[in-house]
N, C-alpha and C positions, 0 to 999 in steps of 0.2 A: 504494500500500500504506500503510495507516494502522497505526501502532504506538503503544502506550502503554507507558511504562516505569513499572512498579509495584515500587518497592523494587528488589530484585535479580531480579525476574521480568519477562520480556518477554512481553507479550500481543500477538499479532498478530491483528487483528480478522477476518481471512479464514481461518477453519477451524483455528485453533490453540488450544491450552490454555496457561494460565499454567504456568510451570515454575520450580522453584527451581534457580538456577544453582549446581550443586554437582558435585563430581567424580563421574564415572561409577563405580559400584561394580565391583569385580573380579567377573569371571564366576564363578558359583557351582559350575559343573560342570567338573572338570578331567579326568575319565575319557574316554579316547579313544572309548569306546562311546557317549558322550552328545553327540558332535560329528560332523557330516557335512560333507563337502567340504573338511575341513582337520583338522589336529591341533588340540587345544584351544588357544584363543586367550587371551592375557593382555593386560592393559592396557599392559604394557611393549611388546608386539608392535605396538600401535596408536599409540604415541607419535609425534607429528608428522603424524598423519593425521586427516582429518575423518571421522567415523564416523556412519553412520545405523544405529541399532539398531531392528530391525523385530520387534515382537511379533506373532505370528500363530498360528493353529491351522488344521489342514488342512480341516476341515469348515466353516469360516467363509467364506461366499461374499464378504463384504466384503474378506477377506484375499486369497483366491486371484484375485479379479477385479482386484486391484491389482498382481499380479505382472507383467503385461505392461509396465506403467509402470515398475516398479522395475527390471526387467531392462533396459529401454531407457535408464533413467537411468544404470545401471552402465556400459552401453556408451558413452554420451556422455562419461562421466567417466573412461573407461579411460585410464590413463597419468597421472592426477592423484593426489594424495595423499588418496585417498578410499577408504573401505571400508564395505561393508554387512555387518552381523552379524545374522543371523536368530536369533530366540529363539522356539522352538516351545513354547508353554504350552498344553496340551490343555484344551479346554472340557469334553470328555466322556472317560470312562475309555477308550473304544475308540480314542481318538486318542493314547494313550500308548505304543503298540507301535512300537518302533524300526524294524521292517521296513516298517510302513505309512508311517511318517514318511519313511523313505528313498525309498519308492516315490513318494510325493507330491512330494518334492523333485525327483526325476527328471521326473515328469509336468509340473510347473510350470516346469521349466527353470532352477531356481535354481543358480547357480554359486558363490555366496558361502558363507562358513562359517555353519553353523546349529548352535546348541546346543539340546539338548532340556532343557526345564525342567519335567519332570513333577511335581516337588515344589513348584513355584511359588516357590522360594527367590529366584530372580532377579526374578520378577514383584513379590514383596514388597519386595525390596531397592530397587526403583525406585518403590514405591507405585503400580504400574501398575493400571489398571482397565479397559483397553480392548483389543479386537482390531479391526482392526489399530491399533497405536500406533507412531509413528515418533519416536524420540529423536535429535536432532541434537547431536553432540558435537564440540567444537572440538579443535584440534591439541594442546592441553594436557590434554585429557581431561575438560573441563567440559561438562556438559549445558547447552545454550543454548536449544534450542527443542523443543517437543513438538507433534506433529500427530496427530490422531485421525481415523480413518475411511477408507473406501474412496477411493482416488485413481486417476485415469485420466490417461493421456497428454494434455497440453494443457489440463486443467481448471485452475481458479484455484489449488487446493491444490497441484497438481503444479508449477505455475510458481513459486509462492511457496517451496516446499521447495527447488527447484533454485536459486532466487535466494539463499536463505539458505545453502545449501551452498557456492555460489560465493563468497559474501561471507566465509564461514569459511575457505575455501581461500586467499583473498587476505590473510588476517591473518597477521602474522609469528608464528613459534613463540616 
């Protein structure tokens, strides 16, 4: 794995984007009706955990084809200080219906918390531009890595993401 340190941004040449290492913004939706699989999550709830924030939308085939990998990753890291938070930001108006989002969460077998981001406030808070996008956040709540694009079990991107997560898990709080 080749890495270049660019100021405060880490660019990994295998499928990653440069990212400003800054604190993860607080989640923008705190209404129970905008969260699935959990009560609304706050940054305080995640302190001491490595977090993967997954931006997705249910009609994006790059997103839903990545879910088998993401579900397997969560199973492998079960029992670790690791959490996935999904952020559903709809590409089309028809993807903003909470009942349809809930049905897709069940269909895709997602067990982690998912926040609806219909107004794109969280998308904008992170200056996100992609589906899917995976933000890796350290135990102190700092965004450390960004990966963009469809990911499959065993591919180079999946191996790199898991390696980075394990490295973050090994860091002291």
